[in-house]
C-alpha positions as CSV (number, residue, x, y, z in Angstrom):
1,M,0.1,0.1,-0.1
2,R,2.6,2.3,0.9
3,V,4.7,1.4,-2.4
4,N,1.3,2.4,-4.3
5,N,1.3,5.6,-2.4
6,K,5.0,6.4,-3.3
7,N,4.4,6.0,-7.1
8,I,1.3,8.3,-7.0
9,Y,3.2,11.0,-5.2
10,R,6.0,10.5,-7.8
11,T,3.7,10.6,-10.9
12,A,2.0,13.7,-9.4
13,I,5.5,15.6,-9.0
14,I,6.4,14.6,-12.4
15,I,3.1,15.8,-14.1
16,S,3.4,18.8,-12.1
17,F,6.7,19.5,-13.3
18,I,5.9,19.1,-16.8
19,A,2.9,21.1,-16.7
20,L,4.7,24.1,-14.8
21,N,7.3,23.8,-17.3
22,A,4.9,23.8,-20.4
23,L,3.3,27.0,-18.8
24,L,6.4,28.7,-18.6
25,L,7.3,28.0,-22.3
26,F,4.0,29.1,-23.4
27,G,4.2,32.3,-21.4
28,L,7.7,33.0,-23.0
29,S,6.5,32.4,-26.2
30,K,4.0,34.7,-26.0
31,V,6.5,37.5,-24.6
32,L,8.6,36.9,-27.4
33,G,6.0,37.1,-29.8
34,Y,4.8,40.3,-28.4
35,L,8.5,41.8,-28.5
36,N,8.9,40.7,-32.1
37,S,5.6,42.0,-33.4
38,G,5.7,45.0,-31.6
39,A,2.9,47.1,-30.1
40,E,0.2,48.5,-32.3
41,R,0.3,52.5,-32.0
42,S,-2.9,53.1,-32.6
43,D,-4.1,50.5,-29.7
44,M,-1.5,52.1,-27.4
45,L,-2.8,55.7,-28.0
46,H,-6.4,54.8,-28.9
47,L,-5.7,56.9,-32.0
48,E,-8.3,54.8,-34.4
49,K,-11.1,55.7,-32.1
50,E,-9.9,59.1,-31.6
51,T,-9.6,59.9,-35.1
52,I,-12.9,58.6,-36.2
53,T,-14.7,60.6,-33.4
54,T,-12.7,63.9,-33.5
55,Y,-10.5,64.3,-36.4
56,L,-11.7,63.8,-40.0
57,P,-9.8,66.2,-42.2
58,K,-10.5,65.9,-46.0
59,I,-7.4,64.6,-47.9
60,N,-7.1,65.1,-51.5
61,W,-4.1,63.5,-53.5
62,S,-4.0,65.6,-56.5
63,S,-0.9,63.7,-58.1
64,L,0.6,60.0,-57.6
65,D,3.1,60.2,-60.4
66,N,6.7,60.4,-59.3
67,P,10.1,59.4,-60.8
68,G,10.6,56.4,-58.4
69,R,8.4,53.3,-57.8
70,K,4.7,53.1,-58.7
71,M,2.6,53.9,-55.5
72,E,0.4,51.0,-54.5
73,Q,-2.9,51.8,-53.2
74,Q,-2.4,49.7,-49.8
75,A,0.8,51.9,-49.3
76,L,-0.9,55.3,-50.0
77,K,-3.5,54.2,-47.7
78,E,-0.8,53.6,-44.8
79,I,1.1,57.0,-45.7
80,E,-2.2,58.8,-45.5
81,K,-3.3,57.3,-42.2
82,D,0.1,57.9,-40.5
83,Y,0.4,61.3,-42.0
84,L,-3.0,62.4,-40.5
85,F,-2.0,60.7,-37.1
86,S,1.0,62.7,-37.0
87,W,-1.0,65.9,-37.3
88,Y,-3.4,64.8,-34.4
89,V,-0.6,63.8,-32.5
90,K,1.1,67.0,-32.9
91,N,-1.9,69.2,-32.1
92,N,-2.8,66.9,-29.0
93,A,0.9,67.6,-27.8
94,L,0.8,71.0,-28.2
95,K,-2.7,71.2,-26.4
96,T,-1.7,69.4,-23.3
97,N,1.9,70.1,-23.4
98,T,2.9,66.4,-23.3
99,T,4.9,64.2,-25.7
100,E,3.0,61.2,-25.6
101,G,2.6,59.5,-29.3
102,I,5.4,61.8,-30.8
103,A,8.0,59.4,-30.9
104,D,5.5,56.8,-32.7
105,F,4.9,59.3,-35.6
106,Y,8.2,61.3,-35.8
107,T,11.5,60.2,-36.3
108,D,14.4,60.8,-33.7
109,S,15.7,64.1,-35.7
110,A,12.0,65.2,-36.5
111,R,10.9,65.2,-33.0
112,V,13.9,67.2,-31.4
113,N,12.0,70.5,-32.4
114,L,8.6,69.4,-31.3
115,F,10.0,68.4,-27.7
116,K,11.8,71.8,-27.6
117,L,8.2,73.7,-28.6
118,V,6.3,71.7,-25.7
119,D,8.9,72.2,-23.2
120,Y,9.0,75.9,-23.8
121,N,5.1,76.2,-24.2
122,K,4.9,74.3,-20.8
123,A,7.4,76.6,-19.2
124,N,5.6,79.6,-20.1
125,K,2.4,78.1,-19.4
126,I,1.0,78.2,-23.0
127,S,-1.4,76.1,-24.6
128,I,-2.4,75.7,-28.4
129,E,-5.9,74.2,-29.3
130,G,-5.7,73.7,-33.1
131,T,-7.0,71.8,-35.9
132,T,-6.3,71.3,-39.8
133,I,-9.4,71.4,-42.3
134,E,-8.0,70.1,-45.5
135,H,-4.9,68.4,-47.0
136,N,-3.9,68.6,-50.6
137,P,-0.5,66.3,-50.8
138,A,1.0,65.5,-54.2
139,I,3.6,63.0,-54.6
140,D,7.0,64.3,-55.3
141,F,9.2,61.0,-54.8
142,Y,8.4,57.5,-54.0
143,S,11.6,55.5,-53.3
144,A,12.3,52.3,-55.5
145,D,12.5,50.2,-52.2
146,G,9.3,51.4,-50.8
147,Q,10.8,52.9,-47.8
148,L,10.9,56.7,-48.4
149,V,8.1,59.1,-49.5
150,V,8.3,62.8,-50.3
151,F,5.1,64.9,-51.0
152,T,4.0,68.7,-51.1
153,D,0.7,69.6,-49.0
154,R,-0.3,72.6,-50.3
155,N,-3.0,75.1,-48.8
156,I,-3.5,73.5,-45.6
157,V,-6.1,75.4,-43.6
158,E,-4.6,75.7,-39.8
159,Y,-6.9,76.9,-37.2
160,Q,-5.2,77.7,-33.5
161,K,-6.5,79.1,-30.3
162,I,-3.4,80.4,-27.9
163,Y,-3.8,80.4,-24.4
164,Q,-1.8,81.5,-21.6
165,D,-2.4,81.0,-18.1
166,K,-5.7,79.5,-19.4
167,K,-6.7,82.7,-21.0
168,L,-7.3,83.0,-24.6
169,V,-4.7,85.6,-26.1
170,N,-4.8,85.1,-29.9
171,T,-7.1,83.3,-32.5
172,V,-5.2,82.2,-35.8
173,T,-6.6,81.1,-39.0
174,D,-3.5,80.4,-41.4
175,T,-2.9,78.8,-45.0
176,A,0.3,77.2,-45.6
177,S,2.1,74.8,-47.7
178,Y,4.5,71.9,-46.4
179,K,7.2,69.7,-48.0
180,V,7.1,66.3,-46.2
181,M,9.6,63.6,-46.0
182,M,8.4,60.1,-44.4
183,L,10.5,57.0,-43.6
184,L,8.9,53.5,-43.3
185,E,10.4,52.2,-40.0
186,D,9.3,49.1,-38.3
187,G,6.1,49.0,-40.4
188,F,5.0,52.3,-39.4
189,W,5.3,55.6,-41.5
190,R,7.1,58.5,-39.5
191,I,7.6,62.0,-40.3
192,R,11.6,62.6,-41.1
193,H,11.4,66.0,-42.4
194,I,8.5,68.5,-42.6
195,K,9.2,72.4,-43.7
196,R,6.8,75.0,-44.1
197,M,6.9,76.7,-47.6
198,S,5.1,80.1,-48.9
199,P,1.6,80.0,-48.9
200,Q,0.2,79.0,-52.7
201,A,-3.0,80.3,-53.9
202,I,-5.6,77.6,-54.7
203,V,-6.0,77.1,-58.5
204,Q,-9.5,77.8,-59.3
205,D,-11.8,76.2,-61.8
206,S,-11.7,78.3,-64.8
207,I,-15.2,77.0,-65.9
208,K,-18.1,79.5,-64.7
209,P,-20.2,77.5,-62.5
210,H,-24.0,77.7,-63.0
211,K,-26.0,80.0,-60.7
212,Y,-29.6,78.9,-59.7
213,F,-29.9,82.2,-57.8
214,E,-27.5,85.4,-57.6
215,V,-27.0,88.5,-55.9
216,K,-26.7,91.9,-57.4
217,G,-26.3,94.9,-55.1
218,D,-28.9,94.5,-52.5
219,S,-31.2,91.9,-54.3
220,I,-31.3,88.0,-54.7
221,M,-32.0,87.4,-58.7
222,K,-33.4,84.3,-60.3
223,D,-33.0,84.3,-64.1
224,G,-32.1,88.0,-64.3
225,K,-35.3,89.1,-62.3
226,T,-35.5,90.1,-58.7
227,Y,-36.5,87.2,-56.6
228,L,-38.6,88.4,-53.4
229,I,-38.6,85.6,-50.9
230,K,-42.1,85.1,-49.7
231,G,-41.8,81.9,-47.6
232,I,-42.6,80.1,-44.4
233,N,-40.3,77.8,-42.2
234,Y,-41.6,74.4,-42.6
235,Y,-42.0,70.8,-40.5
236,P,-45.0,68.2,-41.0
237,K,-47.7,68.8,-38.3
238,N,-47.3,65.2,-36.9
239,S,-43.4,65.0,-37.1
240,A,-42.0,68.3,-36.2
241,W,-38.5,68.1,-35.4
242,D,-38.2,64.5,-36.7
243,M,-39.0,65.2,-40.4
244,Y,-36.9,62.3,-41.8
245,G,-37.9,59.6,-39.3
246,D,-40.2,56.9,-39.2
247,K,-43.2,59.2,-40.0
248,F,-42.1,60.5,-43.1
249,S,-44.6,60.6,-45.7
250,T,-44.3,62.3,-49.3
251,D,-47.9,62.4,-49.5
252,T,-48.1,64.6,-46.3
253,I,-45.4,66.8,-47.7
254,S,-46.8,67.0,-51.1
255,A,-50.3,68.3,-49.6
256,D,-48.4,71.0,-47.3
257,F,-46.4,72.1,-50.4
258,D,-49.5,72.4,-52.1
259,I,-51.1,74.6,-49.3
260,I,-47.9,76.9,-49.4
261,A,-47.9,77.2,-53.1
262,N,-51.7,78.1,-53.3
263,A,-51.2,80.7,-50.6
264,E,-48.9,82.5,-53.0
265,L,-45.9,82.0,-51.4
266,N,-42.8,81.0,-53.3
267,T,-40.0,79.6,-50.4
268,V,-39.8,77.2,-47.7
269,R,-37.0,76.8,-45.1
270,I,-36.6,73.4,-44.0
271,F,-33.8,71.8,-41.5
272,V,-31.2,69.0,-41.4
273,P,-30.5,67.5,-38.1
274,Y,-26.7,66.7,-37.7
275,E,-27.1,63.6,-35.5
276,D,-30.4,62.4,-37.1
277,F,-28.4,62.3,-40.6
278,G,-25.6,60.3,-39.0
279,K,-22.9,62.9,-38.0
280,A,-20.0,62.7,-40.0
281,D,-21.2,59.3,-41.3
282,V,-24.1,60.7,-43.3
283,Q,-26.8,57.9,-44.1
284,E,-27.9,57.2,-47.3
285,D,-31.7,56.7,-46.3
286,R,-31.6,60.3,-45.0
287,L,-30.3,61.7,-48.2
288,D,-32.9,59.8,-50.1
289,K,-35.6,61.4,-48.0
290,L,-34.0,64.7,-48.3
291,E,-34.0,64.4,-52.3
292,Q,-37.7,63.4,-52.4
293,V,-38.4,66.7,-50.3
294,L,-36.5,68.8,-52.8
295,D,-37.8,67.2,-55.6
296,L,-41.5,67.9,-54.4
297,A,-40.5,71.6,-53.9
298,E,-39.2,71.8,-57.4
299,E,-42.5,70.1,-58.4
300,K,-44.7,72.8,-56.7
301,E,-42.2,75.6,-58.1
302,L,-41.1,76.4,-54.4
303,A,-37.5,77.6,-53.7
304,V,-35.9,75.8,-50.7
305,I,-33.4,77.2,-48.1
306,V,-31.7,74.3,-46.6
307,T,-30.6,74.9,-43.0
308,L,-27.8,72.6,-41.7
309,F,-26.5,71.2,-38.4
310,D,-30.0,71.6,-36.5
311,F,-29.3,70.6,-32.9
312,Y,-25.5,70.9,-33.3
313,S,-23.6,72.9,-30.2
314,D,-20.3,71.3,-29.9
315,Y,-17.9,73.8,-31.8
316,T,-14.4,72.8,-30.4
317,P,-11.9,72.7,-33.1
318,Q,-11.1,69.3,-32.6
319,N,-14.4,68.3,-34.0
320,W,-14.6,70.6,-36.9
321,T,-13.4,68.1,-39.4
322,L,-16.5,65.8,-38.6
323,T,-18.6,68.6,-39.3
324,H,-16.9,69.2,-42.5
325,R,-17.5,65.6,-43.6
326,H,-21.1,65.9,-42.7
327,A,-21.7,69.3,-44.8
328,E,-19.5,67.7,-47.6
329,K,-21.6,64.9,-48.1
330,I,-25.0,66.7,-48.0
331,V,-23.8,69.7,-50.0
332,E,-21.9,67.8,-52.8
333,T,-25.0,65.6,-53.1
334,F,-27.3,68.4,-54.0
335,K,-25.3,71.0,-55.3
336,N,-27.0,70.7,-58.8
337,H,-30.4,70.6,-57.4
338,N,-32.8,73.4,-59.0
339,A,-34.9,73.5,-56.0
340,I,-32.1,75.2,-53.5
341,L,-32.1,78.7,-53.0
342,A,-29.3,78.9,-50.4
343,W,-27.6,76.7,-47.8
344,D,-28.3,78.0,-44.1
345,L,-25.1,77.1,-42.3
346,K,-26.6,77.2,-39.0
347,N,-29.8,78.0,-37.1
348,E,-29.3,80.7,-34.2
349,P,-25.5,80.1,-33.7
350,D,-25.4,83.2,-31.5
351,L,-27.5,81.6,-29.2
352,D,-24.3,79.5,-28.1
353,F,-21.9,82.3,-27.7
354,M,-22.2,82.2,-24.0
355,N,-21.9,78.6,-23.2
356,R,-19.8,77.3,-26.2
357,D,-17.2,80.2,-26.3
358,K,-18.1,82.8,-29.2
359,D,-14.6,82.5,-30.8
360,N,-15.2,78.9,-31.3
361,V,-18.7,79.4,-32.9
362,T,-17.7,82.4,-35.2
363,G,-14.4,80.4,-36.0
364,W,-16.3,77.1,-36.9
365,L,-18.4,79.1,-39.2
366,Q,-15.8,81.3,-40.7
367,T,-13.8,78.0,-41.6
368,L,-17.0,76.2,-43.0
369,L,-18.3,79.1,-45.3
370,P,-15.6,78.9,-47.9
371,L,-15.7,75.1,-47.8
372,I,-19.4,75.3,-48.8
373,K,-18.8,77.6,-51.8
374,S,-16.0,75.3,-52.7
375,W,-18.3,72.3,-52.7
376,D,-21.0,73.8,-54.3
377,P,-20.6,77.2,-56.1
378,N,-24.1,77.1,-57.6
379,H,-26.2,78.1,-54.7
380,L,-26.0,81.1,-52.3
381,V,-25.2,80.7,-48.4
382,T,-26.3,82.6,-45.4
383,I,-26.4,82.2,-41.5
384,G,-29.7,82.3,-39.6
385,W,-28.9,84.6,-37.0
386,S,-31.3,84.9,-33.7
387,N,-31.5,88.9,-33.9
388,P,-30.9,91.7,-36.2
389,H,-28.0,93.0,-33.8
390,D,-25.8,89.8,-34.5
391,A,-26.6,89.4,-38.0
392,V,-23.9,91.8,-39.2
393,L,-21.3,89.3,-37.8
394,L,-19.4,87.4,-40.7
395,Q,-21.5,89.6,-43.5
396,D,-18.8,89.7,-45.7
397,K,-18.5,86.2,-46.0
398,V,-22.5,85.4,-46.7
399,D,-24.3,86.0,-49.9
400,F,-27.4,87.5,-47.9
401,V,-27.9,88.3,-44.3
402,S,-30.5,86.4,-42.7
403,Y,-32.0,87.0,-38.9
404,H,-34.9,86.1,-36.9
405,Y,-37.4,88.8,-34.8
406,Y,-39.7,87.8,-32.4
407,L,-40.2,91.2,-30.4
408,N,-42.9,93.9,-30.6
409,P,-44.1,94.4,-34.3
410,N,-44.2,98.2,-33.7
411,Y,-40.3,98.3,-33.3
412,F,-39.6,96.2,-36.5
413,L,-39.0,98.6,-38.9
414,D,-36.6,100.8,-36.7
415,K,-34.4,97.5,-36.0
416,Y,-34.6,96.6,-39.7
417,D,-33.5,99.9,-40.8
418,A,-30.6,99.9,-38.1
419,L,-29.4,96.7,-39.7
420,K,-29.9,97.6,-43.5
421,V,-27.5,100.7,-42.7
422,Q,-24.7,98.4,-41.9
423,T,-24.7,96.2,-44.8
424,N,-25.0,96.4,-48.6
425,K,-26.0,92.7,-48.8
426,P,-29.6,91.5,-49.4
427,V,-31.5,91.1,-45.8
428,V,-34.0,88.3,-45.5
429,L,-36.3,88.0,-42.2
430,Q,-35.8,84.4,-41.9
431,E,-38.1,83.9,-38.8
432,F,-41.0,85.6,-37.2
433,G,-44.2,85.3,-35.5
434,V,-46.5,85.0,-32.3
435,S,-48.2,82.4,-30.5
436,S,-51.9,82.2,-30.4
437,Y,-51.8,80.4,-27.1
438,R,-54.0,81.9,-24.4
439,G,-54.7,79.5,-21.5
440,F,-53.7,78.7,-17.8
441,W,-49.7,78.8,-18.6
442,S,-50.6,82.3,-20.2
443,W,-53.6,84.3,-19.4
444,F,-52.4,87.5,-21.4
445,G,-51.6,85.7,-24.4
446,K,-52.3,87.1,-28.1
447,G,-55.1,84.4,-28.7
448,E,-55.9,83.6,-32.5
449,N,-57.3,87.0,-33.5
450,G,-54.2,88.8,-31.5
451,Q,-52.0,86.6,-33.7
452,A,-54.1,87.6,-37.0
453,E,-53.6,91.4,-36.1
454,Y,-49.9,90.7,-35.5
455,H,-49.4,89.1,-38.8
456,K,-51.6,91.9,-40.7
457,K,-49.4,94.5,-39.3
458,M,-46.2,92.9,-40.1
459,Q,-47.4,92.1,-43.7
460,A,-48.3,95.7,-44.3
461,V,-44.6,96.8,-43.5
462,F,-43.3,94.0,-45.7
463,K,-45.6,94.9,-48.8
464,E,-44.9,99.0,-48.4
465,K,-40.8,98.2,-48.0
466,Q,-41.0,94.9,-50.3
467,L,-39.1,93.1,-47.6
468,A,-38.0,89.3,-48.0
469,F,-39.7,87.1,-45.3
470,L,-40.2,83.7,-43.9
471,S,-42.5,83.2,-41.2
472,W,-42.8,80.5,-38.5
473,T,-44.7,78.2,-38.9
474,L,-47.6,76.5,-41.2
475,Y,-48.8,74.4,-38.7
476,D,-49.8,74.5,-34.7
477,F,-48.1,71.3,-33.5
478,P,-49.9,68.7,-31.2
479,A,-46.4,68.1,-29.4
480,V,-43.0,69.8,-28.9
481,P,-40.1,67.7,-27.9
482,N,-38.5,68.7,-24.4
483,N,-34.9,69.2,-26.4
484,V,-36.8,71.8,-28.6
485,A,-38.6,73.8,-26.1
486,G,-37.5,72.5,-22.5
487,K,-39.9,71.1,-20.2
488,W,-41.6,74.0,-18.8
489,P,-45.3,74.0,-20.0
490,W,-45.6,77.6,-20.4
491,I,-42.7,77.7,-23.1
492,K,-44.1,74.3,-24.7
493,N,-47.6,75.6,-24.9
494,K,-46.9,78.8,-26.6
495,Q,-44.5,77.0,-29.1
496,K,-47.1,74.6,-30.1
497,K,-49.4,77.4,-31.2
498,F,-47.3,79.4,-34.1
499,G,-48.9,78.0,-36.9
500,F,-51.5,79.4,-39.6
501,L,-53.2,76.5,-39.3
502,D,-54.5,74.5,-36.3
503,E,-53.2,71.0,-35.5
504,H,-56.2,69.8,-37.3
505,G,-55.5,71.5,-40.5
506,K,-58.0,74.0,-40.2
507,P,-57.1,77.7,-41.1
508,K,-56.9,80.1,-38.3
509,P,-57.7,84.0,-38.4
510,S,-53.8,84.5,-39.2
511,F,-54.0,82.5,-42.5
512,L,-55.5,85.6,-44.4
513,Y,-52.1,87.3,-43.6
514,I,-49.8,84.4,-44.4
515,T,-48.7,86.6,-47.3
516,N,-49.2,89.8,-48.9
517,K,-50.9,90.5,-52.2
């Protein structure tokens, strides 16, 4: 019995020894395998996720011809990815004054100056928040061994906000060109040399674009004739602020456009919600629905002002390129559509000045405006400011000035005249109106008759002065989402009752004054 026990012990010890050695060998093989393969830089720095969610500058390779080796598409893809990562890492380093990631995207010699700059900024409490908007590289040389590439990146638009002691001291928008050399090291492309060149003008297309609407002096023109906007802001009654969702109906929209056209209005303003359309990754089904709306408008001979970025309010420079991809997809898709009068970049961006940093908001708009024009030279651009005071901002960048007015109609003409003397651009009252709600939450509301008197007075001014207008809005809405008007009932109930038609589609007294004859 004791002999058997000894054999069992011996066997157990031998098996344990073998198992322990097997585990050690397995562990060593994994370690060696990891060391041989190297760590993936994007995994270490979370760069793949970061760039997808915060950094997507447009990159246009204008030429791949070079005297060395033919550029393979896979190699180009890797060069492009690592090149953009190098900009992202550099901008992040200058913002945080850390050197994380620099060694992975810059060679020993190239990273020296970056390290010095970070050290200097850190010592002087300087931080730089920046982004690039667009890159236009052209291959100069790609070596026969596929280990070196040289290219020129022309007309990069860089935006920077410079802080010292956490206080903004300067905002810079700069256009520059760079000569870039990259080396393939350990399977990754790294910046070996990057030198700033003199700014070069962007070569414009010599073909004159077809203009559907034009601006001459302080007038909007169509087919050589003055086009006086007489319009309305539009949402379907039962899918307000969710026009392209599950309740989307071309029958409903077509019937509503008939009402608008028969009322002798000629323009509608519609809205494109940023998140609902897929943010940077614009969804095809949403584009299809927007196309159907535009086609219906064209069929009814209604011009359309398309307001982009509805419900968008994050203007930090790191995210600008995401919004650029969103706008680019929509604008380039419909740049040849006959129904579009203008792209309205943002609804009431000045309301975000307090909480979202005025410099960020205006910087974003100023950067986006020329991009919209480059993607679509056929249509006008404007910005829908919340009041006449702010409407003069960026007026030199837009084709016509748009503003909103919800104050006492007795003061309207004075406010309009004060704005008109500050600009030589056409001026459009893009939103105005008054709620007909009178009830528990507003005992002294206008009521339906008071609403009618308001529109009668406003239309009399429009007719006398021949002013462009778009009222708010066609229908009373059965419901208003909390993210539109908040949860307070005295606000939501008023917001429901701005329509010329009640929620059953019946004309209210104000419908008599939906326009002027």
